[in-house]
All heavy atoms as TSV, in Angstrom:
chain	resi	resn	atom	element	x	y	z
A	1	MET	N	N	0.821	-1.173	0.003
A	1	MET	CA	C	-0.015	-0.007	0.005
A	1	MET	C	C	0.856	1.255	-0.007
A	1	MET	O	O	0.445	2.288	-0.462
A	1	MET	CB	C	-0.919	-0.023	1.225
A	1	MET	CG	C	-2.210	0.689	0.967
A	1	MET	SD	S	-3.474	0.182	2.130
A	1	MET	CE	C	-3.381	1.501	3.264
A	2	TYR	N	N	2.070	1.161	0.548
A	2	TYR	CA	C	2.954	2.325	0.578
A	2	TYR	C	C	3.538	2.650	-0.809
A	2	TYR	O	O	4.092	3.711	-0.989
A	2	TYR	CB	C	4.081	2.079	1.576
A	2	TYR	CG	C	4.980	0.916	1.235
A	2	TYR	CD1	C	6.095	1.089	0.443
A	2	TYR	CD2	C	4.692	-0.354	1.688
A	2	TYR	CE1	C	6.885	0.042	0.118
A	2	TYR	CE2	C	5.509	-1.414	1.380
A	2	TYR	CZ	C	6.604	-1.207	0.577
A	2	TYR	OH	O	7.415	-2.257	0.261
A	3	VAL	N	N	3.388	1.760	-1.748
A	3	VAL	CA	C	3.962	1.961	-3.064
A	3	VAL	C	C	3.355	3.179	-3.747
A	3	VAL	O	O	4.034	3.948	-4.400
A	3	VAL	CB	C	3.742	0.702	-3.933
A	3	VAL	CG1	C	4.215	0.923	-5.350
A	3	VAL	CG2	C	4.467	-0.470	-3.347
A	4	CYS	N	N	2.075	3.406	-3.543
A	4	CYS	CA	C	1.425	4.512	-4.250
A	4	CYS	C	C	1.774	5.871	-3.679
A	4	CYS	O	O	1.482	6.885	-4.289
A	4	CYS	CB	C	-0.086	4.304	-4.255
A	4	CYS	SG	S	-0.848	4.158	-2.651
A	5	PHE	N	N	2.464	5.918	-2.556
A	5	PHE	CA	C	2.809	7.199	-1.962
A	5	PHE	C	C	4.302	7.516	-2.035
A	5	PHE	O	O	4.658	8.692	-2.150
A	5	PHE	CB	C	2.390	7.217	-0.492
A	5	PHE	CG	C	0.918	7.066	-0.296
A	5	PHE	CD1	C	0.409	5.951	0.335
A	5	PHE	CD2	C	0.028	8.039	-0.751
A	5	PHE	CE1	C	-0.951	5.795	0.510
A	5	PHE	CE2	C	-1.315	7.883	-0.595
A	5	PHE	CZ	C	-1.811	6.775	0.044
A	6	LEU	N	N	5.176	6.536	-1.969
A	6	LEU	CA	C	6.603	6.803	-1.842
A	6	LEU	C	C	7.386	6.826	-3.162
A	6	LEU	O	O	8.356	7.539	-3.257
A	6	LEU	CB	C	7.217	5.768	-0.897
A	6	LEU	CG	C	6.719	5.802	0.552
A	6	LEU	CD1	C	7.392	4.698	1.355
A	6	LEU	CD2	C	6.987	7.149	1.174
A	7	PHE	N	N	6.984	6.031	-4.115
A	7	PHE	CA	C	7.815	5.870	-5.300
A	7	PHE	C	C	7.369	6.804	-6.427
A	7	PHE	O	O	6.235	7.223	-6.502
A	7	PHE	CB	C	7.770	4.410	-5.762
A	7	PHE	CG	C	8.471	3.520	-4.792
A	7	PHE	CD1	C	7.773	2.723	-3.915
A	7	PHE	CD2	C	9.863	3.487	-4.738
A	7	PHE	CE1	C	8.412	1.921	-3.011
A	7	PHE	CE2	C	10.516	2.692	-3.840
A	7	PHE	CZ	C	9.803	1.887	-2.962
A	8	LYS	N	N	8.310	7.127	-7.303
A	8	LYS	CA	C	8.056	8.056	-8.383
A	8	LYS	C	C	7.614	7.347	-9.666
A	8	LYS	O	O	7.130	7.990	-10.570
A	8	LYS	CB	C	9.304	8.856	-8.668
A	8	LYS	CG	C	9.704	9.745	-7.509
A	8	LYS	CD	C	10.963	10.535	-7.788
A	8	LYS	CE	C	11.386	11.342	-6.588
A	8	LYS	NZ	N	12.631	12.055	-6.817
A	9	SER	N	N	7.770	6.045	-9.742
A	9	SER	CA	C	7.417	5.316	-10.933
A	9	SER	C	C	5.907	5.274	-11.142
A	9	SER	O	O	5.159	4.906	-10.216
A	9	SER	CB	C	7.952	3.871	-10.847
A	9	SER	OG	O	7.421	3.081	-11.882
A	10	ASN	N	N	5.444	5.633	-12.296
A	10	ASN	CA	C	4.023	5.631	-12.569
A	10	ASN	C	C	3.457	4.210	-12.579
A	10	ASN	O	O	2.313	3.972	-12.192
A	10	ASN	CB	C	3.721	6.289	-13.925
A	10	ASN	CG	C	3.951	7.762	-13.862
A	10	ASN	OD1	O	3.832	8.382	-12.806
A	10	ASN	ND2	N	4.260	8.375	-14.992
A	11	GLN	N	N	4.277	3.250	-12.996
A	11	GLN	CA	C	3.817	1.854	-13.013
A	11	GLN	C	C	3.588	1.339	-11.593
A	11	GLN	O	O	2.585	0.694	-11.306
A	11	GLN	CB	C	4.867	0.994	-13.737
A	11	GLN	CG	C	4.449	-0.442	-13.877
A	11	GLN	CD	C	5.509	-1.250	-14.599
A	11	GLN	OE1	O	6.612	-0.785	-14.830
A	11	GLN	NE2	N	5.179	-2.478	-14.958
A	12	LEU	N	N	4.515	1.624	-10.690
A	12	LEU	CA	C	4.345	1.179	-9.306
A	12	LEU	C	C	3.222	1.920	-8.600
A	12	LEU	O	O	2.532	1.347	-7.759
A	12	LEU	CB	C	5.650	1.329	-8.539
A	12	LEU	CG	C	6.782	0.393	-8.963
A	12	LEU	CD1	C	8.038	0.716	-8.182
A	12	LEU	CD2	C	6.377	-1.046	-8.749
A	13	LYS	N	N	3.003	3.185	-8.937
A	13	LYS	CA	C	1.879	3.914	-8.365
A	13	LYS	C	C	0.570	3.310	-8.819
A	13	LYS	O	O	-0.364	3.184	-8.002
A	13	LYS	CB	C	1.926	5.378	-8.801
A	13	LYS	CG	C	2.918	6.203	-8.015
A	13	LYS	CD	C	2.841	7.658	-8.430
A	13	LYS	CE	C	3.858	8.474	-7.705
A	13	LYS	NZ	N	3.774	9.905	-8.060
A	14	ALA	N	N	0.488	2.908	-10.074
A	14	ALA	CA	C	-0.742	2.289	-10.580
A	14	ALA	C	C	-1.012	0.957	-9.892
A	14	ALA	O	O	-2.159	0.668	-9.535
A	14	ALA	CB	C	-0.634	2.076	-12.090
A	15	VAL	N	N	0.021	0.174	-9.690
A	15	VAL	CA	C	-0.135	-1.093	-8.954
A	15	VAL	C	C	-0.585	-0.827	-7.543
A	15	VAL	O	O	-1.441	-1.518	-7.000
A	15	VAL	CB	C	1.167	-1.927	-9.000
A	15	VAL	CG1	C	1.096	-3.085	-8.051
A	15	VAL	CG2	C	1.468	-2.387	-10.391
A	16	GLY	N	N	0.005	0.182	-6.889
A	16	GLY	CA	C	-0.357	0.515	-5.517
A	16	GLY	C	C	-1.799	0.966	-5.391
A	16	GLY	O	O	-2.509	0.543	-4.481
A	17	HIS	N	N	-2.235	1.815	-6.304
A	17	HIS	CA	C	-3.624	2.274	-6.249
A	17	HIS	C	C	-4.613	1.143	-6.545
A	17	HIS	O	O	-5.654	1.069	-5.925
A	17	HIS	CB	C	-3.839	3.414	-7.251
A	17	HIS	CG	C	-3.224	4.702	-6.810
A	17	HIS	ND1	N	-3.613	5.384	-5.676
A	17	HIS	CD2	C	-2.206	5.442	-7.354
A	17	HIS	CE1	C	-2.877	6.482	-5.556
A	17	HIS	NE2	N	-2.018	6.525	-6.560
A	18	ALA	N	N	-4.267	0.278	-7.491
A	18	ALA	CA	C	-5.177	-0.814	-7.860
A	18	ALA	C	C	-5.279	-1.868	-6.764
A	18	ALA	O	O	-6.285	-2.563	-6.670
A	18	ALA	CB	C	-4.706	-1.452	-9.161
A	19	SER	N	N	-4.254	-2.000	-5.952
A	19	SER	CA	C	-4.246	-3.083	-4.954
A	19	SER	C	C	-4.565	-2.602	-3.539
A	19	SER	O	O	-4.525	-3.392	-2.593
A	19	SER	CB	C	-2.895	-3.775	-4.949
A	19	SER	OG	O	-1.892	-2.856	-4.535
A	20	THR	N	N	-4.926	-1.371	-3.359
A	20	THR	CA	C	-5.202	-0.850	-2.025
A	20	THR	C	C	-6.376	-1.564	-1.354
A	20	THR	O	O	-6.240	-2.047	-0.219
A	20	THR	CB	C	-5.502	0.666	-2.088
A	20	THR	OG1	O	-4.377	1.323	-2.653
A	20	THR	CG2	C	-5.783	1.232	-0.718
A	21	ILE	N	N	-7.498	-1.678	-2.015
A	21	ILE	CA	C	-8.695	-2.315	-1.437
A	21	ILE	C	C	-8.478	-3.822	-1.232
A	21	ILE	O	O	-8.769	-4.323	-0.139
A	21	ILE	CB	C	-9.924	-2.036	-2.296
A	21	ILE	CG1	C	-10.188	-0.548	-2.383
A	21	ILE	CG2	C	-11.164	-2.784	-1.724
A	21	ILE	CD1	C	-10.487	0.142	-1.063
A	22	PRO	N	N	-7.946	-4.568	-2.223
A	22	PRO	CA	C	-7.731	-6.001	-1.954
A	22	PRO	C	C	-6.738	-6.269	-0.829
A	22	PRO	O	O	-6.897	-7.254	-0.077
A	22	PRO	CB	C	-7.187	-6.522	-3.287
A	22	PRO	CG	C	-7.681	-5.592	-4.294
A	22	PRO	CD	C	-7.727	-4.266	-3.628
A	23	VAL	N	N	-5.727	-5.430	-0.664
A	23	VAL	CA	C	-4.737	-5.671	0.386
A	23	VAL	C	C	-5.363	-5.494	1.777
A	23	VAL	O	O	-5.009	-6.201	2.715
A	23	VAL	CB	C	-3.521	-4.737	0.203
A	23	VAL	CG1	C	-2.655	-4.725	1.422
A	23	VAL	CG2	C	-2.704	-5.200	-1.001
A	24	ILE	N	N	-6.322	-4.616	1.887
A	24	ILE	CA	C	-7.014	-4.416	3.162
A	24	ILE	C	C	-7.727	-5.711	3.605
A	24	ILE	O	O	-7.747	-6.048	4.793
A	24	ILE	CB	C	-8.009	-3.264	3.067
A	24	ILE	CG1	C	-7.255	-1.942	2.916
A	24	ILE	CG2	C	-8.943	-3.205	4.281
A	24	ILE	CD1	C	-8.141	-0.746	2.611
A	25	PHE	N	N	-8.224	-6.468	2.625
A	25	PHE	CA	C	-8.917	-7.725	2.923
A	25	PHE	C	C	-8.011	-8.951	2.846
A	25	PHE	O	O	-8.473	-10.067	2.921
A	25	PHE	CB	C	-10.087	-7.891	1.949
A	25	PHE	CG	C	-11.154	-6.880	2.167
A	25	PHE	CD1	C	-11.315	-5.825	1.272
A	25	PHE	CD2	C	-11.996	-6.933	3.281
A	25	PHE	CE1	C	-12.289	-4.875	1.452
A	25	PHE	CE2	C	-12.970	-5.972	3.474
A	25	PHE	CZ	C	-13.119	-4.926	2.561
A	26	GLY	N	N	-6.711	-8.735	2.717
A	26	GLY	CA	C	-5.756	-9.837	2.757
A	26	GLY	C	C	-5.468	-10.528	1.438
A	26	GLY	O	O	-4.893	-11.620	1.421
A	27	VAL	N	N	-5.891	-9.948	0.335
A	27	VAL	CA	C	-5.631	-10.538	-0.985
A	27	VAL	C	C	-4.434	-9.818	-1.576
A	27	VAL	O	O	-4.522	-8.679	-2.027
A	27	VAL	CB	C	-6.866	-10.399	-1.901
A	27	VAL	CG1	C	-6.582	-11.012	-3.248
A	27	VAL	CG2	C	-8.072	-11.017	-1.243
A	28	ASN	N	N	-3.265	-10.478	-1.579
A	28	ASN	CA	C	-2.038	-9.837	-2.028
A	28	ASN	C	C	-1.601	-10.256	-3.424
A	28	ASN	O	O	-0.470	-10.058	-3.798
A	28	ASN	CB	C	-0.923	-10.196	-1.042
A	28	ASN	CG	C	-1.185	-9.586	0.316
A	28	ASN	OD1	O	-1.789	-8.529	0.413
A	28	ASN	ND2	N	-0.764	-10.282	1.354
A	29	VAL	N	N	-2.498	-10.852	-4.214
A	29	VAL	CA	C	-2.104	-11.360	-5.517
A	29	VAL	C	C	-1.668	-10.242	-6.443
A	29	VAL	O	O	-0.716	-10.388	-7.198
A	29	VAL	CB	C	-3.283	-12.148	-6.127
A	29	VAL	CG1	C	-2.981	-12.623	-7.529
A	29	VAL	CG2	C	-3.623	-13.335	-5.240
A	30	SER	N	N	-2.341	-9.107	-6.396
A	30	SER	CA	C	-1.979	-8.014	-7.297
A	30	SER	C	C	-0.577	-7.469	-6.971
A	30	SER	O	O	0.158	-7.063	-7.873
A	30	SER	CB	C	-3.004	-6.889	-7.225
A	30	SER	OG	O	-3.112	-6.420	-5.900
A	31	ILE	N	N	-0.190	-7.448	-5.722
A	31	ILE	CA	C	1.141	-7.023	-5.332
A	31	ILE	C	C	2.188	-8.045	-5.751
A	31	ILE	O	O	3.268	-7.720	-6.225
A	31	ILE	CB	C	1.225	-6.745	-3.826
A	31	ILE	CG1	C	0.349	-5.556	-3.456
A	31	ILE	CG2	C	2.640	-6.523	-3.372
A	31	ILE	CD1	C	0.826	-4.234	-3.983
A	32	LEU	N	N	1.846	-9.337	-5.592
A	32	LEU	CA	C	2.785	-10.373	-5.957
A	32	LEU	C	C	3.141	-10.340	-7.443
A	32	LEU	O	O	4.302	-10.505	-7.815
A	32	LEU	CB	C	2.206	-11.756	-5.602
A	32	LEU	CG	C	2.209	-12.108	-4.146
A	32	LEU	CD1	C	1.450	-13.422	-3.937
A	32	LEU	CD2	C	3.640	-12.261	-3.640
A	33	PHE	N	N	2.137	-10.146	-8.281
A	33	PHE	CA	C	2.393	-10.168	-9.714
A	33	PHE	C	C	2.678	-8.781	-10.302
A	33	PHE	O	O	3.203	-8.670	-11.385
A	33	PHE	CB	C	1.198	-10.801	-10.441
A	33	PHE	CG	C	1.056	-12.263	-10.138
A	33	PHE	CD1	C	-0.012	-12.728	-9.393
A	33	PHE	CD2	C	2.007	-13.151	-10.582
A	33	PHE	CE1	C	-0.146	-14.061	-9.106
A	33	PHE	CE2	C	1.884	-14.509	-10.281
A	33	PHE	CZ	C	0.808	-14.969	-9.556
A	34	GLY	N	N	2.303	-7.726	-9.611
A	34	GLY	CA	C	2.458	-6.396	-10.161
A	34	GLY	C	C	3.760	-5.726	-9.779
A	34	GLY	O	O	4.320	-4.917	-10.541
A	35	ALA	N	N	4.322	-6.018	-8.655
A	35	ALA	CA	C	5.569	-5.408	-8.196
A	35	ALA	C	C	6.669	-6.468	-8.190
A	35	ALA	O	O	6.427	-7.613	-7.825
A	35	ALA	CB	C	5.399	-4.838	-6.803
A	36	PRO	N	N	7.881	-6.129	-8.569
A	36	PRO	CA	C	8.985	-7.086	-8.592
A	36	PRO	C	C	9.501	-7.373	-7.171
A	36	PRO	O	O	10.497	-6.823	-6.743
A	36	PRO	CB	C	10.019	-6.399	-9.451
A	36	PRO	CG	C	9.757	-4.940	-9.276
A	36	PRO	CD	C	8.258	-4.825	-9.100
A	37	LEU	N	N	8.805	-8.238	-6.427
A	37	LEU	CA	C	9.133	-8.460	-5.028
A	37	LEU	C	C	10.439	-9.243	-4.814
A	37	LEU	O	O	11.248	-8.884	-3.983
A	37	LEU	CB	C	8.012	-9.235	-4.334
A	37	LEU	CG	C	6.759	-8.453	-4.087
A	37	LEU	CD1	C	5.673	-9.340	-3.528
A	37	LEU	CD2	C	7.027	-7.338	-3.131
A	38	ILE	N	N	10.630	-10.288	-5.558
A	38	ILE	CA	C	11.717	-11.192	-5.300
A	38	ILE	C	C	13.069	-10.576	-5.680
A	38	ILE	O	O	14.061	-10.758	-4.991
A	38	ILE	CB	C	11.510	-12.523	-6.050
A	38	ILE	CG1	C	10.194	-13.149	-5.627
A	38	ILE	CG2	C	12.640	-13.487	-5.785
A	38	ILE	CD1	C	10.066	-13.398	-4.146
A	39	LEU	N	N	13.119	-9.803	-6.749
A	39	LEU	CA	C	14.381	-9.282	-7.234
A	39	LEU	C	C	14.756	-7.940	-6.590
A	39	LEU	O	O	15.830	-7.421	-6.825
A	39	LEU	CB	C	14.319	-9.112	-8.745
A	39	LEU	CG	C	14.124	-10.420	-9.513
A	39	LEU	CD1	C	14.006	-10.120	-10.997
A	39	LEU	CD2	C	15.258	-11.376	-9.275
A	40	ASN	N	N	13.886	-7.361	-5.777
A	40	ASN	CA	C	14.139	-6.041	-5.213
A	40	ASN	C	C	14.023	-6.129	-3.686
A	40	ASN	O	O	12.973	-6.451	-3.138
A	40	ASN	CB	C	13.074	-5.062	-5.744
A	40	ASN	CG	C	13.446	-3.641	-5.465
A	40	ASN	OD1	O	14.310	-3.370	-4.637
A	40	ASN	ND2	N	12.848	-2.704	-6.159
A	41	GLN	N	N	15.125	-5.863	-3.002
A	41	GLN	CA	C	15.159	-5.990	-1.537
A	41	GLN	C	C	14.242	-4.984	-0.863
A	41	GLN	O	O	13.753	-5.258	0.226
A	41	GLN	CB	C	16.583	-5.797	-1.041
A	41	GLN	CG	C	17.500	-6.904	-1.484
A	41	GLN	CD	C	18.919	-6.632	-1.047
A	41	GLN	OE1	O	19.218	-5.585	-0.483
A	41	GLN	NE2	N	19.800	-7.602	-1.275
A	42	ILE	N	N	14.032	-3.835	-1.455
A	42	ILE	CA	C	13.166	-2.827	-0.851
A	42	ILE	C	C	11.763	-3.355	-0.673
A	42	ILE	O	O	11.070	-3.086	0.311
A	42	ILE	CB	C	13.163	-1.543	-1.692
A	42	ILE	CG1	C	14.557	-0.927	-1.661
A	42	ILE	CG2	C	12.128	-0.547	-1.179
A	42	ILE	CD1	C	14.716	0.236	-2.612
A	43	PHE	N	N	11.296	-4.168	-1.628
A	43	PHE	CA	C	9.951	-4.756	-1.517
A	43	PHE	C	C	9.954	-6.083	-0.758
A	43	PHE	O	O	8.999	-6.388	-0.062
A	43	PHE	CB	C	9.354	-5.015	-2.908
A	43	PHE	CG	C	9.084	-3.780	-3.680
A	43	PHE	CD1	C	9.631	-3.620	-4.950
A	43	PHE	CD2	C	8.317	-2.774	-3.173
A	43	PHE	CE1	C	9.381	-2.488	-5.679
A	43	PHE	CE2	C	8.041	-1.624	-3.878
A	43	PHE	CZ	C	8.598	-1.503	-5.143
A	44	PHE	N	N	11.001	-6.866	-0.943
A	44	PHE	CA	C	11.003	-8.233	-0.435
A	44	PHE	C	C	11.082	-8.283	1.109
A	44	PHE	O	O	10.370	-9.045	1.734
A	44	PHE	CB	C	12.174	-9.008	-1.050
A	44	PHE	CG	C	12.234	-10.431	-0.625
A	44	PHE	CD1	C	11.241	-11.325	-1.041
A	44	PHE	CD2	C	13.250	-10.914	0.156
A	44	PHE	CE1	C	11.308	-12.644	-0.659
A	44	PHE	CE2	C	13.320	-12.245	0.554
A	44	PHE	CZ	C	12.312	-13.114	0.150
A	45	ILE	N	N	11.932	-7.480	1.691
A	45	ILE	CA	C	12.129	-7.531	3.140
A	45	ILE	C	C	10.858	-7.158	3.908
A	45	ILE	O	O	10.449	-7.914	4.799
A	45	ILE	CB	C	13.327	-6.650	3.531
A	45	ILE	CG1	C	14.608	-7.285	2.984
A	45	ILE	CG2	C	13.418	-6.476	5.039
A	45	ILE	CD1	C	15.855	-6.457	3.126
A	46	PRO	N	N	10.177	-6.059	3.610
A	46	PRO	CA	C	8.916	-5.777	4.317
A	46	PRO	C	C	7.820	-6.810	4.036
A	46	PRO	O	O	7.000	-7.109	4.906
A	46	PRO	CB	C	8.484	-4.404	3.832
A	46	PRO	CG	C	9.670	-3.816	3.236
A	46	PRO	CD	C	10.538	-4.937	2.761
A	47	PHE	N	N	7.816	-7.365	2.806
A	47	PHE	CA	C	6.821	-8.354	2.465
A	47	PHE	C	C	6.955	-9.634	3.313
A	47	PHE	O	O	5.951	-10.262	3.646
A	47	PHE	CB	C	6.926	-8.706	0.979
A	47	PHE	CG	C	5.873	-9.635	0.476
A	47	PHE	CD1	C	4.604	-9.157	0.253
A	47	PHE	CD2	C	6.154	-10.948	0.257
A	47	PHE	CE1	C	3.600	-10.027	-0.211
A	47	PHE	CE2	C	5.190	-11.802	-0.227
A	47	PHE	CZ	C	3.910	-11.333	-0.443
A	48	ILE	N	N	8.147	-9.965	3.687
A	48	ILE	CA	C	8.395	-11.164	4.512
A	48	ILE	C	C	8.168	-10.857	6.007
A	48	ILE	O	O	7.551	-11.620	6.741
A	48	ILE	CB	C	9.812	-11.710	4.265
A	48	ILE	CG1	C	9.941	-12.203	2.829
A	48	ILE	CG2	C	10.156	-12.812	5.257
A	48	ILE	CD1	C	9.022	-13.336	2.471
A	49	PHE	N	N	8.703	-9.712	6.478
A	49	PHE	CA	C	8.673	-9.468	7.910
A	49	PHE	C	C	7.392	-8.815	8.444
A	49	PHE	O	O	7.112	-8.919	9.631
A	49	PHE	CB	C	9.883	-8.609	8.298
A	49	PHE	CG	C	11.180	-9.374	8.205
A	49	PHE	CD1	C	12.144	-8.996	7.314
A	49	PHE	CD2	C	11.385	-10.494	8.986
A	49	PHE	CE1	C	13.337	-9.697	7.223
A	49	PHE	CE2	C	12.572	-11.202	8.906
A	49	PHE	CZ	C	13.546	-10.798	8.021
A	50	ALA	N	N	6.615	-8.159	7.611
A	50	ALA	CA	C	5.375	-7.544	8.095
A	50	ALA	C	C	4.363	-8.574	8.608
A	50	ALA	O	O	3.815	-8.374	9.709
A	50	ALA	CB	C	4.755	-6.672	7.002
A	51	PRO	N	N	4.122	-9.683	7.914
A	51	PRO	CA	C	3.210	-10.665	8.502
A	51	PRO	C	C	3.740	-11.309	9.767
A	51	PRO	O	O	2.972	-11.626	10.697
A	51	PRO	CB	C	3.065	-11.717	7.405
A	51	PRO	CG	C	3.415	-11.043	6.155
A	51	PRO	CD	C	4.430	-10.014	6.529
A	52	ILE	N	N	5.029	-11.487	9.846
A	52	ILE	CA	C	5.643	-12.062	11.061
A	52	ILE	C	C	5.421	-11.131	12.258
A	52	ILE	O	O	5.067	-11.557	13.357
A	52	ILE	CB	C	7.145	-12.361	10.847
A	52	ILE	CG1	C	7.308	-13.469	9.804
A	52	ILE	CG2	C	7.815	-12.746	12.161
A	52	ILE	CD1	C	8.727	-13.657	9.334
A	53	LEU	N	N	5.606	-9.849	12.041
A	53	LEU	CA	C	5.411	-8.879	13.115
A	53	LEU	C	C	3.934	-8.718	13.478
A	53	LEU	O	O	3.620	-8.438	14.631
A	53	LEU	CB	C	6.013	-7.524	12.709
A	53	LEU	CG	C	7.529	-7.490	12.548
A	53	LEU	CD1	C	7.973	-6.139	12.042
A	53	LEU	CD2	C	8.194	-7.814	13.876
A	54	ASN	N	N	3.061	-8.872	12.522
A	54	ASN	CA	C	1.632	-8.779	12.794
A	54	ASN	C	C	1.105	-9.914	13.687
A	54	ASN	O	O	0.177	-9.730	14.449
A	54	ASN	CB	C	0.820	-8.742	11.510
A	54	ASN	CG	C	0.917	-7.382	10.852
A	54	ASN	OD1	O	1.161	-6.396	11.501
A	54	ASN	ND2	N	0.708	-7.390	9.544
A	55	VAL	N	N	1.743	-11.080	13.547
A	55	VAL	CA	C	1.304	-12.220	14.345
A	55	VAL	C	C	1.769	-12.000	15.768
A	55	VAL	O	O	1.108	-12.177	16.733
A	55	VAL	CB	C	1.875	-13.538	13.790
A	55	VAL	CG1	C	1.604	-14.677	14.727
A	55	VAL	CG2	C	1.271	-13.816	12.431
């Protein structure tokens, strides 16, 4: 959800805006396929540790 506010890329902003509502309900498919999570540490680290901290 932070993608639509922090990054300057129009592509990442579009993914962030499109996935805001589904992410609230726990559906992260649009983020998984829309943002390059695995190859980018900026996305990958919070994606792994945020659910761990929430538990």
